[in-house]
C-alpha positions in Angstrom: -18.2 -7.9 -14.7 -16.8 -11.4 -14.3 -14.5 -13.1 -16.8 -16.3 -15.4 -19.3 -14.2 -18.3 -18.2 -15.4 -18.0 -14.6 -19.1 -17.7 -15.7 -18.6 -20.9 -17.7 -16.8 -22.6 -14.8 -19.7 -21.8 -12.5 -22.3 -23.1 -15.0 -20.6 -26.4 -15.5 -21.6 -29.4 -13.4 -19.0 -29.9 -10.7 -17.4 -33.2 -9.7 -18.6 -32.6 -6.2 -21.8 -30.8 -5.2 -20.1 -28.6 -2.6 -18.1 -27.0 -5.4 -21.2 -25.5 -7.0 -22.0 -21.8 -6.4 -24.4 -19.3 -7.7 -23.5 -16.3 -9.9 -25.6 -13.3 -11.1 -27.1 -14.1 -14.5 -26.6 -10.5 -15.6 -23.1 -9.5 -14.5 -21.6 -12.8 -13.1 -21.2 -11.5 -9.5 -20.4 -14.5 -7.3 -21.8 -13.1 -4.0 -24.9 -11.2 -2.9 -27.1 -13.2 -5.4 -30.8 -13.7 -5.0 -31.4 -17.3 -6.1 -35.1 -16.6 -6.7 -34.4 -14.0 -9.3 -30.9 -15.0 -10.4 -29.6 -11.5 -9.8 
């Protein structure tokens, strides 16, 4: 599981749009995430 700080960092609105990335809503995994389901 991801650190809480990294989950919060990903959830915050970035200064530049290219800095945004998706994370799994359940475990916080940063890659291999289905946007449609958030998993």
